[in-house]
N, CA, C and O atoms as CSV, one atom per row, in Angstrom:
chain,resi,resn,atom,element,x,y,z
A,1,GLN,N,N,90.999,101.638,99.612
A,1,GLN,CA,C,91.849,101.255,100.716
A,1,GLN,C,C,93.202,100.786,100.193
A,1,GLN,O,O,93.304,100.214,99.108
A,2,VAL,N,N,94.227,101.040,100.983
A,2,VAL,CA,C,95.560,100.567,100.670
A,2,VAL,C,C,95.691,99.133,101.154
A,2,VAL,O,O,95.284,98.804,102.269
A,3,GLN,N,N,96.253,98.297,100.325
A,3,GLN,CA,C,96.565,96.954,100.772
A,3,GLN,C,C,97.882,96.491,100.168
A,3,GLN,O,O,98.263,96.913,99.076
A,4,VAL,N,N,98.562,95.629,100.885
A,4,VAL,CA,C,99.797,95.024,100.414
A,4,VAL,C,C,99.635,93.520,100.512
A,4,VAL,O,O,99.035,93.011,101.458
A,5,VAL,N,N,100.169,92.814,99.534
A,5,VAL,CA,C,100.008,91.367,99.452
A,5,VAL,C,C,101.359,90.733,99.176
A,5,VAL,O,O,101.991,91.012,98.157
A,6,GLU,N,N,101.801,89.873,100.096
A,6,GLU,CA,C,103.081,89.190,99.947
A,6,GLU,C,C,102.906,87.876,99.205
A,6,GLU,O,O,101.842,87.259,99.235
A,7,SER,N,N,103.975,87.465,98.542
A,7,SER,CA,C,104.017,86.158,97.916
A,7,SER,C,C,105.473,85.722,97.803
A,7,SER,O,O,106.385,86.531,97.971
A,8,GLY,N,N,105.683,84.454,97.520
A,8,GLY,CA,C,107.017,83.950,97.279
A,8,GLY,C,C,107.613,83.117,98.391
A,8,GLY,O,O,108.728,82.615,98.250
A,9,GLY,N,N,106.903,82.955,99.491
A,9,GLY,CA,C,107.412,82.130,100.571
A,9,GLY,C,C,107.433,80.664,100.202
A,9,GLY,O,O,106.870,80.252,99.188
A,10,GLY,N,N,108.088,79.886,101.038
A,10,GLY,CA,C,108.180,78.459,100.803
A,10,GLY,C,C,109.178,77.819,101.731
A,10,GLY,O,O,109.643,78.438,102.688
A,11,SER,N,N,109.507,76.571,101.443
A,11,SER,CA,C,110.457,75.798,102.239
A,11,SER,C,C,111.711,75.535,101.431
A,11,SER,O,O,111.639,75.082,100.288
A,12,VAL,N,N,112.858,75.819,102.023
A,12,VAL,CA,C,114.143,75.602,101.374
A,12,VAL,C,C,115.130,75.041,102.380
A,12,VAL,O,O,114.922,75.129,103.590
A,13,GLN,N,N,116.199,74.468,101.871
A,13,GLN,CA,C,117.282,74.014,102.724
A,13,GLN,C,C,118.244,75.154,103.019
A,13,GLN,O,O,118.331,76.120,102.261
A,14,ALA,N,N,118.958,75.034,104.118
A,14,ALA,CA,C,119.951,76.036,104.479
A,14,ALA,C,C,120.914,76.270,103.321
A,14,ALA,O,O,121.364,75.329,102.668
A,15,GLY,N,N,121.221,77.542,103.080
A,15,GLY,CA,C,122.074,77.913,101.973
A,15,GLY,C,C,121.324,78.264,100.705
A,15,GLY,O,O,121.914,78.795,99.764
A,16,GLY,N,N,120.033,77.976,100.666
A,16,GLY,CA,C,119.224,78.262,99.510
A,16,GLY,C,C,118.762,79.702,99.456
A,16,GLY,O,O,119.122,80.518,100.305
A,17,SER,N,N,117.948,80.008,98.432
A,17,SER,CA,C,117.488,81.368,98.190
A,17,SER,C,C,115.993,81.404,97.934
A,17,SER,O,O,115.409,80.437,97.444
A,18,LEU,N,N,115.391,82.519,98.268
A,18,LEU,CA,C,114.003,82.814,97.946
A,18,LEU,C,C,113.891,84.296,97.618
A,18,LEU,O,O,114.669,85.110,98.116
A,19,ARG,N,N,112.925,84.641,96.786
A,19,ARG,CA,C,112.605,86.031,96.546
A,19,ARG,C,C,111.151,86.273,96.903
A,19,ARG,O,O,110.253,85.661,96.326
A,20,LEU,N,N,110.922,87.159,97.847
A,20,LEU,CA,C,109.583,87.546,98.242
A,20,LEU,C,C,109.155,88.783,97.467
A,20,LEU,O,O,109.969,89.656,97.165
A,21,SER,N,N,107.874,88.847,97.151
A,21,SER,CA,C,107.310,89.996,96.458
A,21,SER,C,C,106.190,90.594,97.289
A,21,SER,O,O,105.492,89.882,98.012
A,22,CYS,N,N,106.022,91.899,97.185
A,22,CYS,CA,C,104.957,92.612,97.873
A,22,CYS,C,C,104.306,93.559,96.892
A,22,CYS,O,O,104.900,94.565,96.502
A,23,ALA,N,N,103.091,93.243,96.492
A,23,ALA,CA,C,102.328,94.089,95.584
A,23,ALA,C,C,101.411,94.993,96.396
A,23,ALA,O,O,100.715,94.529,97.299
A,24,ALA,N,N,101.411,96.282,96.075
A,24,ALA,CA,C,100.659,97.260,96.844
A,24,ALA,C,C,99.848,98.168,95.939
A,24,ALA,O,O,100.100,98.250,94.736
A,25,SER,N,N,98.871,98.849,96.527
A,25,SER,CA,C,98.119,99.862,95.803
A,25,SER,C,C,99.041,101.032,95.460
A,25,SER,O,O,100.063,101.235,96.115
A,26,GLY,N,N,98.668,101.812,94.414
A,26,GLY,CA,C,99.617,102.708,93.810
A,26,GLY,C,C,99.860,104.070,94.420
A,26,GLY,O,O,101.015,104.458,94.596
A,27,SER,N,N,98.816,104.811,94.750
A,27,SER,CA,C,98.958,106.233,95.023
A,27,SER,C,C,99.727,106.562,96.299
A,27,SER,O,O,100.240,107.675,96.422
A,28,MET,N,N,99.822,105.670,97.215
A,28,MET,CA,C,100.481,105.924,98.492
A,28,MET,C,C,101.993,105.939,98.415
A,28,MET,O,O,102.645,106.366,99.368
A,29,PHE,N,N,102.569,105.492,97.327
A,29,PHE,CA,C,104.003,105.237,97.288
A,29,PHE,C,C,104.885,106.445,97.041
A,29,PHE,O,O,106.100,106.346,97.211
A,30,SER,N,N,104.326,107.581,96.647
A,30,SER,CA,C,105.152,108.720,96.266
A,30,SER,C,C,106.041,109.221,97.399
A,30,SER,O,O,107.157,109.673,97.142
A,31,SER,N,N,105.585,109.156,98.624
A,31,SER,CA,C,106.365,109.615,99.773
A,31,SER,C,C,106.196,108.673,100.959
A,31,SER,O,O,106.007,109.112,102.093
A,32,SER,N,N,106.266,107.401,100.687
A,32,SER,CA,C,106.108,106.391,101.718
A,32,SER,C,C,107.374,105.560,101.852
A,32,SER,O,O,108.245,105.576,100.983
A,33,ALA,N,N,107.453,104.842,102.951
A,33,ALA,CA,C,108.496,103.853,103.151
A,33,ALA,C,C,107.879,102.464,103.090
A,33,ALA,O,O,106.742,102.259,103.516
A,34,MET,N,N,108.627,101.525,102.565
A,34,MET,CA,C,108.213,100.140,102.500
A,34,MET,C,C,109.221,99.304,103.272
A,34,MET,O,O,110.416,99.603,103.278
A,35,ALA,N,N,108.737,98.269,103.915
A,35,ALA,CA,C,109.627,97.464,104.738
A,35,ALA,C,C,109.176,96.018,104.787
A,35,ALA,O,O,108.035,95.683,104.470
A,36,TRP,N,N,110.107,95.177,105.193
A,36,TRP,CA,C,109.835,93.785,105.515
A,36,TRP,C,C,110.111,93.559,106.990
A,36,TRP,O,O,111.138,93.989,107.516
A,37,PHE,N,N,109.188,92.881,107.650
A,37,PHE,CA,C,109.348,92.417,109.015
A,37,PHE,C,C,109.165,90.906,109.028
A,37,PHE,O,O,108.659,90.324,108.069
A,38,ARG,N,N,109.578,90.280,110.116
A,38,ARG,CA,C,109.346,88.844,110.255
A,38,ARG,C,C,109.028,88.510,111.702
A,38,ARG,O,O,109.421,89.222,112.627
A,39,GLN,N,N,108.304,87.405,111.876
A,39,GLN,CA,C,107.898,86.986,113.208
A,39,GLN,C,C,107.880,85.473,113.297
A,39,GLN,O,O,107.214,84.800,112.510
A,40,ALA,N,N,108.615,84.947,114.259
A,40,ALA,CA,C,108.617,83.525,114.556
A,40,ALA,C,C,107.669,83.260,115.721
A,40,ALA,O,O,107.402,84.167,116.509
A,41,PRO,N,N,107.153,82.034,115.846
A,41,PRO,CA,C,106.238,81.721,116.952
A,41,PRO,C,C,106.849,82.050,118.307
A,41,PRO,O,O,107.993,81.687,118.584
A,42,GLY,N,N,106.088,82.734,119.146
A,42,GLY,CA,C,106.551,83.084,120.479
A,42,GLY,C,C,107.502,84.254,120.539
A,42,GLY,O,O,107.984,84.592,121.620
A,43,LYS,N,N,107.790,84.887,119.411
A,43,LYS,CA,C,108.705,86.016,119.375
A,43,LYS,C,C,108.005,87.253,118.837
A,43,LYS,O,O,106.973,87.164,118.171
A,44,GLU,N,N,108.583,88.404,119.137
A,44,GLU,CA,C,108.038,89.652,118.635
A,44,GLU,C,C,108.393,89.838,117.171
A,44,GLU,O,O,109.401,89.320,116.690
A,45,ARG,N,N,107.556,90.578,116.476
A,45,ARG,CA,C,107.836,90.913,115.090
A,45,ARG,C,C,109.056,91.832,115.027
A,45,ARG,O,O,109.131,92.820,115.757
A,46,GLU,N,N,110.002,91.507,114.160
A,46,GLU,CA,C,111.243,92.258,114.096
A,46,GLU,C,C,111.494,92.811,112.699
A,46,GLU,O,O,111.071,92.241,111.694
A,47,PHE,N,N,112.191,93.930,112.672
A,47,PHE,CA,C,112.538,94.597,111.430
A,47,PHE,C,C,113.549,93.789,110.638
A,47,PHE,O,O,114.467,93.200,111.208
A,48,VAL,N,N,113.377,93.761,109.313
A,48,VAL,CA,C,114.304,93.074,108.428
A,48,VAL,C,C,114.982,94.047,107.463
A,48,VAL,O,O,116.210,94.106,107.403
A,49,ALA,N,N,114.190,94.807,106.709
A,49,ALA,CA,C,114.746,95.706,105.698
A,49,ALA,C,C,113.717,96.764,105.333
A,49,ALA,O,O,112.516,96.547,105.495
A,50,ALA,N,N,114.180,97.910,104.841
A,50,ALA,CA,C,113.279,98.983,104.430
A,50,ALA,C,C,113.870,99.768,103.272
A,50,ALA,O,O,115.082,99.769,103.060
A,51,ILE,N,N,112.996,100.436,102.525
A,51,ILE,CA,C,113.404,101.240,101.381
A,51,ILE,C,C,112.426,102.389,101.193
A,51,ILE,O,O,111.220,102.188,101.338
A,52,PRO,N,N,112.910,103.597,100.874
A,52,PRO,CA,C,111.988,104.683,100.550
A,52,PRO,C,C,111.466,104.516,99.129
A,52,PRO,O,O,112.231,104.178,98.226
A,53,TRP,N,N,110.189,104.745,98.923
A,53,TRP,CA,C,109.616,104.582,97.598
A,53,TRP,C,C,110.189,105.578,96.600
A,53,TRP,O,O,110.290,105.275,95.412
A,54,SER,N,N,110.564,106.759,97.068
A,54,SER,CA,C,111.117,107.778,96.197
A,54,SER,C,C,112.559,107.512,95.800
A,54,SER,O,O,113.108,108.222,94.957
A,55,GLY,N,N,113.169,106.517,96.385
A,55,GLY,CA,C,114.547,106.193,96.112
A,55,GLY,C,C,115.465,106.705,97.203
A,55,GLY,O,O,115.122,107.635,97.932
A,56,GLY,N,N,116.620,106.101,97.309
A,56,GLY,CA,C,117.580,106.488,98.321
A,56,GLY,C,C,118.176,105.271,98.991
A,56,GLY,O,O,118.180,104.171,98.438
A,57,ASN,N,N,118.676,105.487,100.186
A,57,ASN,CA,C,119.357,104.423,100.905
A,57,ASN,C,C,118.395,103.336,101.358
A,57,ASN,O,O,117.223,103.587,101.641
A,58,THR,N,N,118.920,102.135,101.415
A,58,THR,CA,C,118.198,101.011,101.988
A,58,THR,C,C,118.720,100.735,103.386
A,58,THR,O,O,119.823,101.148,103.743
A,59,TYR,N,N,117.921,100.034,104.170
A,59,TYR,CA,C,118.247,99.781,105.565
A,59,TYR,C,C,118.017,98.314,105.873
A,59,TYR,O,O,117.042,97.719,105.414
A,60,TYR,N,N,118.927,97.728,106.659
A,60,TYR,CA,C,118.866,96.312,106.962
A,60,TYR,C,C,119.161,96.049,108.427
A,60,TYR,O,O,119.962,96.745,109.052
A,61,ALA,N,N,118.503,95.037,108.962
A,61,ALA,CA,C,118.894,94.522,110.260
A,61,ALA,C,C,120.268,93.872,110.147
A,61,ALA,O,O,120.610,93.302,109.111
A,62,ASP,N,N,121.052,93.961,111.217
A,62,ASP,CA,C,122.391,93.388,111.194
A,62,ASP,C,C,122.371,91.897,110.862
A,62,ASP,O,O,123.299,91.390,110.231
A,63,SER,N,N,121.336,91.203,111.275
A,63,SER,CA,C,121.263,89.768,111.093
A,63,SER,C,C,121.134,89.338,109.635
A,63,SER,O,O,121.375,88.174,109.313
A,64,VAL,N,N,120.756,90.260,108.747
A,64,VAL,CA,C,120.555,89.900,107.347
A,64,VAL,C,C,121.467,90.653,106.392
A,64,VAL,O,O,121.439,90.384,105.191
A,65,LYS,N,N,122.267,91.580,106.879
A,65,LYS,CA,C,123.174,92.339,106.015
A,65,LYS,C,C,124.114,91.406,105.273
A,65,LYS,O,O,124.684,90.482,105.853
A,66,GLY,N,N,124.264,91.662,103.990
A,66,GLY,CA,C,125.118,90.836,103.159
A,66,GLY,C,C,124.434,89.619,102.582
A,66,GLY,O,O,124.986,88.960,101.701
A,67,ARG,N,N,123.242,89.308,103.060
A,67,ARG,CA,C,122.503,88.147,102.574
A,67,ARG,C,C,121.186,88.524,101.907
A,67,ARG,O,O,120.791,87.901,100.921
A,68,PHE,N,N,120.507,89.535,102.432
A,68,PHE,CA,C,119.211,89.959,101.905
A,68,PHE,C,C,119.353,91.284,101.170
A,68,PHE,O,O,120.185,92.116,101.530
A,69,THR,N,N,118.542,91.476,100.143
A,69,THR,CA,C,118.520,92.720,99.394
A,69,THR,C,C,117.078,93.144,99.157
A,69,THR,O,O,116.278,92.367,98.635
A,70,ILE,N,N,116.744,94.374,99.538
A,70,ILE,CA,C,115.423,94.921,99.268
A,70,ILE,C,C,115.511,95.820,98.040
A,70,ILE,O,O,116.484,96.555,97.873
A,71,SER,N,N,114.506,95.760,97.192
A,71,SER,CA,C,114.475,96.584,95.997
A,71,SER,C,C,113.030,96.929,95.668
A,71,SER,O,O,112.100,96.399,96.275
A,72,ARG,N,N,112.855,97.818,94.708
A,72,ARG,CA,C,111.512,98.241,94.327
A,72,ARG,C,C,111.378,98.366,92.824
A,72,ARG,O,O,112.361,98.543,92.105
A,73,ASP,N,N,110.151,98.271,92.367
A,73,ASP,CA,C,109.800,98.499,90.976
A,73,ASP,C,C,108.569,99.391,91.003
A,73,ASP,O,O,107.449,98.910,91.182
A,74,ASN,N,N,108.777,100.694,90.825
A,74,ASN,CA,C,107.682,101.643,90.955
A,74,ASN,C,C,106.577,101.405,89.923
A,74,ASN,O,O,105.394,101.568,90.225
A,75,ALA,N,N,106.964,101.023,88.717
A,75,ALA,CA,C,105.978,100.805,87.671
A,75,ALA,C,C,105.024,99.669,88.025
A,75,ALA,O,O,103.861,99.680,87.621
A,76,LYS,N,N,105.514,98.701,88.771
A,76,LYS,CA,C,104.696,97.562,89.169
A,76,LYS,C,C,104.126,97.700,90.573
A,76,LYS,O,O,103.420,96.808,91.044
A,77,ASN,N,N,104.424,98.814,91.253
A,77,ASN,CA,C,103.991,99.017,92.638
A,77,ASN,C,C,104.364,97.819,93.501
A,77,ASN,O,O,103.553,97.313,94.276
A,78,THR,N,N,105.591,97.386,93.352
A,78,THR,CA,C,106.040,96.160,94.000
A,78,THR,C,C,107.402,96.358,94.646
A,78,THR,O,O,108.276,97.016,94.082
A,79,VAL,N,N,107.577,95.790,95.825
A,79,VAL,CA,C,108.882,95.699,96.453
A,79,VAL,C,C,109.255,94.236,96.583
A,79,VAL,O,O,108.389,93.363,96.652
A,80,TYR,N,N,110.551,93.978,96.616
A,80,TYR,CA,C,111.058,92.622,96.657
A,80,TYR,C,C,112.032,92.455,97.813
A,80,TYR,O,O,112.653,93.414,98.271
A,81,LEU,N,N,112.149,91.238,98.266
A,81,LEU,CA,C,113.185,90.881,99.217
A,81,LEU,C,C,113.880,89.635,98.689
A,81,LEU,O,O,113.337,88.532,98.750
A,82,GLN,N,N,115.089,89.827,98.170
A,82,GLN,CA,C,115.895,88.713,97.716
A,82,GLN,C,C,116.662,88.167,98.908
A,82,GLN,O,O,117.433,88.894,99.534
A,83,MET,N,N,116.461,86.905,99.225
A,83,MET,CA,C,117.069,86.285,100.391
A,83,MET,C,C,118.012,85.185,99.927
A,83,MET,O,O,117.581,84.189,99.344
A,84,ASN,N,N,119.283,85.369,100.186
A,84,ASN,CA,C,120.305,84.396,99.830
A,84,ASN,C,C,120.956,83.837,101.086
A,84,ASN,O,O,120.835,84.408,102.170
A,85,SER,N,N,121.643,82.721,100.927
A,85,SER,CA,C,122.354,82.092,102.042
A,85,SER,C,C,121.461,81.948,103.264
A,85,SER,O,O,121.844,82.307,104.377
A,86,LEU,N,N,120.284,81.424,103.043
A,86,LEU,CA,C,119.301,81.325,104.112
A,86,LEU,C,C,119.759,80.378,105.216
A,86,LEU,O,O,120.406,79.362,104.959
A,87,LYS,N,N,119.413,80.731,106.438
A,87,LYS,CA,C,119.753,79.974,107.625
A,87,LYS,C,C,118.478,79.522,108.333
A,87,LYS,O,O,117.432,80.149,108.167
A,88,PRO,N,N,118.544,78.445,109.120
A,88,PRO,CA,C,117.352,78.024,109.864
A,88,PRO,C,C,116.761,79.134,110.729
A,88,PRO,O,O,115.543,79.192,110.902
A,89,GLU,N,N,117.592,80.008,111.269
A,89,GLU,CA,C,117.098,81.093,112.096
A,89,GLU,C,C,116.338,82.162,111.310
A,89,GLU,O,O,115.748,83.061,111.909
A,90,ASP,N,N,116.347,82.076,109.985
A,90,ASP,CA,C,115.530,82.957,109.161
A,90,ASP,C,C,114.083,82.485,109.074
A,90,ASP,O,O,113.232,83.199,108.545
A,91,THR,N,N,113.798,81.297,109.585
A,91,THR,CA,C,112.446,80.759,109.542
A,91,THR,C,C,111.485,81.668,110.298
A,91,THR,O,O,111.694,81.963,111.475
A,92,ALA,N,N,110.437,82.107,109.621
A,92,ALA,CA,C,109.468,83.025,110.218
A,92,ALA,C,C,108.367,83.300,109.200
A,92,ALA,O,O,108.471,82.928,108.032
A,93,VAL,N,N,107.320,83.955,109.667
A,93,VAL,CA,C,106.352,84.551,108.765
A,93,VAL,C,C,106.869,85.939,108.407
A,93,VAL,O,O,107.169,86.739,109.293
A,94,TYR,N,N,106.973,86.221,107.132
A,94,TYR,CA,C,107.484,87.500,106.656
A,94,TYR,C,C,106.326,88.389,106.233
A,94,TYR,O,O,105.438,87.966,105.492
A,95,TYR,N,N,106.349,89.627,106.714
A,95,TYR,CA,C,105.298,90.597,106.451
A,95,TYR,C,C,105.834,91.784,105.681
A,95,TYR,O,O,106.913,92.293,105.982
A,96,CYS,N,N,105.090,92.219,104.701
A,96,CYS,CA,C,105.351,93.478,104.023
A,96,CYS,C,C,104.563,94.576,104.719
A,96,CYS,O,O,103.431,94.352,105.147
A,97,ALA,N,N,105.151,95.760,104.837
A,97,ALA,CA,C,104.496,96.874,105.505
A,97,ALA,C,C,104.797,98.176,104.782
A,97,ALA,O,O,105.821,98.304,104.111
A,98,ALA,N,N,103.894,99.144,104.926
A,98,ALA,CA,C,104.053,100.452,104.308
A,98,ALA,C,C,103.610,101.540,105.265
A,98,ALA,O,O,102.697,101.342,106.066
A,99,THR,N,N,104.263,102.696,105.180
A,99,THR,CA,C,103.869,103.854,105.972
A,99,THR,C,C,102.918,104.740,105.189
A,99,THR,O,O,102.848,104.653,103.963
A,100,LYS,N,N,102.190,105.587,105.890
A,100,LYS,CA,C,101.581,106.747,105.273
A,100,LYS,C,C,102.714,107.679,104.839
A,100,LYS,O,O,103.866,107.433,105.199
A,101,PRO,N,N,102.424,108.747,104.073
A,101,PRO,CA,C,103.506,109.627,103.635
A,101,PRO,C,C,104.438,110.019,104.774
A,101,PRO,O,O,103.999,110.470,105.831
A,102,SER,N,N,105.730,109.837,104.537
A,102,SER,CA,C,106.723,110.037,105.578
A,102,SER,C,C,108.011,110.563,104.971
A,102,SER,O,O,108.378,110.190,103.857
A,103,ILE,N,N,108.695,111.426,105.703
A,103,ILE,CA,C,109.967,111.963,105.247
A,103,ILE,C,C,111.126,111.068,105.654
A,103,ILE,O,O,112.231,111.205,105.131
A,104,VAL,N,N,110.880,110.154,106.584
A,104,VAL,CA,C,111.917,109.262,107.065
A,104,VAL,C,C,111.553,107.824,106.738
A,104,VAL,O,O,110.417,107.519,106.374
A,105,VAL,N,N,112.529,106.955,106.874
A,105,VAL,CA,C,112.339,105.525,106.675
A,105,VAL,C,C,112.497,104.853,108.035
A,105,VAL,O,O,113.621,104.592,108.465
A,106,PRO,N,N,111.399,104.573,108.712
A,106,PRO,CA,C,111.502,104.022,110.064
A,106,PRO,C,C,111.789,102.533,110.066
A,106,PRO,O,O,111.576,101.836,109.074
A,107,THR,N,N,112.277,102.063,111.202
A,107,THR,CA,C,112.483,100.637,111.422
A,107,THR,C,C,111.545,100.090,112.485
A,107,THR,O,O,111.465,98.874,112.663
A,108,ALA,N,N,110.835,100.957,113.195
A,108,ALA,CA,C,109.936,100.534,114.259
A,108,ALA,C,C,108.607,100.068,113.684
A,108,ALA,O,O,108.039,100.734,112.818
A,109,ARG,N,N,108.112,98.948,114.151
A,109,ARG,CA,C,106.865,98.395,113.659
A,109,ARG,C,C,105.685,99.334,113.867
A,109,ARG,O,O,104.741,99.343,113.077
A,110,GLU,N,N,105.744,100.132,114.944
A,110,GLU,CA,C,104.649,101.035,115.262
A,110,GLU,C,C,104.482,102.147,114.239
A,110,GLU,O,O,103.421,102.768,114.175
A,111,ARG,N,N,105.494,102.408,113.448
A,111,ARG,CA,C,105.443,103.474,112.465
A,111,ARG,C,C,104.818,103.044,111.139
A,111,ARG,O,O,104.604,103.876,110.256
A,112,TYR,N,N,104.533,101.784,110.998
A,112,TYR,CA,C,103.965,101.284,109.746
A,112,TYR,C,C,102.451,101.130,109.871
A,112,TYR,O,O,101.942,100.637,110.877
A,113,ASP,N,N,101.753,101.558,108.837
A,113,ASP,CA,C,100.305,101.680,108.869
A,113,ASP,C,C,99.569,100.572,108.123
A,113,ASP,O,O,98.430,100.246,108.459
A,114,TYR,N,N,100.199,100.005,107.134
A,114,TYR,CA,C,99.562,99.005,106.306
A,114,TYR,C,C,100.383,97.732,106.304
A,114,TYR,O,O,101.605,97.768,106.160
A,115,TRP,N,N,99.708,96.610,106.464
A,115,TRP,CA,C,100.390,95.323,106.607
A,115,TRP,C,C,99.754,94.266,105.726
A,115,TRP,O,O,98.536,94.227,105.553
A,116,GLY,N,N,100.594,93.414,105.175
A,116,GLY,CA,C,100.106,92.267,104.447
A,116,GLY,C,C,99.744,91.130,105.381
A,116,GLY,O,O,99.881,91.240,106.599
A,117,GLN,N,N,99.283,90.042,104.801
A,117,GLN,CA,C,98.830,88.898,105.587
A,117,GLN,C,C,99.966,87.991,106.032
A,117,GLN,O,O,99.777,87.146,106.907
A,118,GLY,N,N,101.128,88.153,105.448
A,118,GLY,CA,C,102.280,87.348,105.787
A,118,GLY,C,C,102.460,86.160,104.861
A,118,GLY,O,O,101.494,85.622,104.320
A,119,THR,N,N,103.707,85.761,104.686
A,119,THR,CA,C,104.036,84.569,103.911
A,119,THR,C,C,105.098,83.780,104.663
A,119,THR,O,O,106.077,84.349,105.147
A,120,GLN,N,N,104.903,82.479,104.759
A,120,GLN,CA,C,105.771,81.628,105.565
A,120,GLN,C,C,107.054,81.291,104.829
A,120,GLN,O,O,107.032,80.887,103.666
A,121,VAL,N,N,108.171,81.460,105.519
A,121,VAL,CA,C,109.474,81.025,105.033
A,121,VAL,C,C,110.027,80.021,106.025
A,121,VAL,O,O,110.168,80.324,107.210
A,122,THR,N,N,110.338,78.833,105.549
A,122,THR,CA,C,110.874,77.777,106.394
A,122,THR,C,C,112.205,77.312,105.827
A,122,THR,O,O,112.289,76.925,104.661
A,123,VAL,N,N,113.240,77.351,106.647
A,123,VAL,CA,C,114.579,76.961,106.238
A,123,VAL,C,C,115.013,75.772,107.089
A,123,VAL,O,O,115.110,75.879,108.311
A,124,SER,N,N,115.270,74.656,106.450
A,124,SER,CA,C,115.661,73.447,107.153
A,124,SER,C,C,117.178,73.279,107.120
A,124,SER,O,O,117.840,73.728,106.184
A,125,SER,N,N,117.714,72.638,108.133
A,125,SER,CA,C,119.145,72.415,108.226
A,125,SER,C,C,119.553,71.125,107.547
A,125,SER,O,O,120.736,70.782,107.533
């Protein structure tokens, strides 16, 4: 079975940084997309960033452009989310997600097939 596992969450003050990691099983990555989503209590899960495993353009929600960076390490079967200049509104549970083999890099939650358990990020003012 494919599984993804997030780590790296925690509590920081506004303006601080965190790096989230997502470790996944190996064989699915050759033609898959990887993404980060987040969900705050009472709100819908929203897209944050995505990257094709084969390489290429990255994609970001407008709310995090210029502050967050998604990257990958194929040898480690891991994707990362570097989060800088964190704001209280970034507080949420962050989820790593992966698609089955896909030619596109979707941003819709319904297009992702595998999900991690989530890691809490809390940003205080």
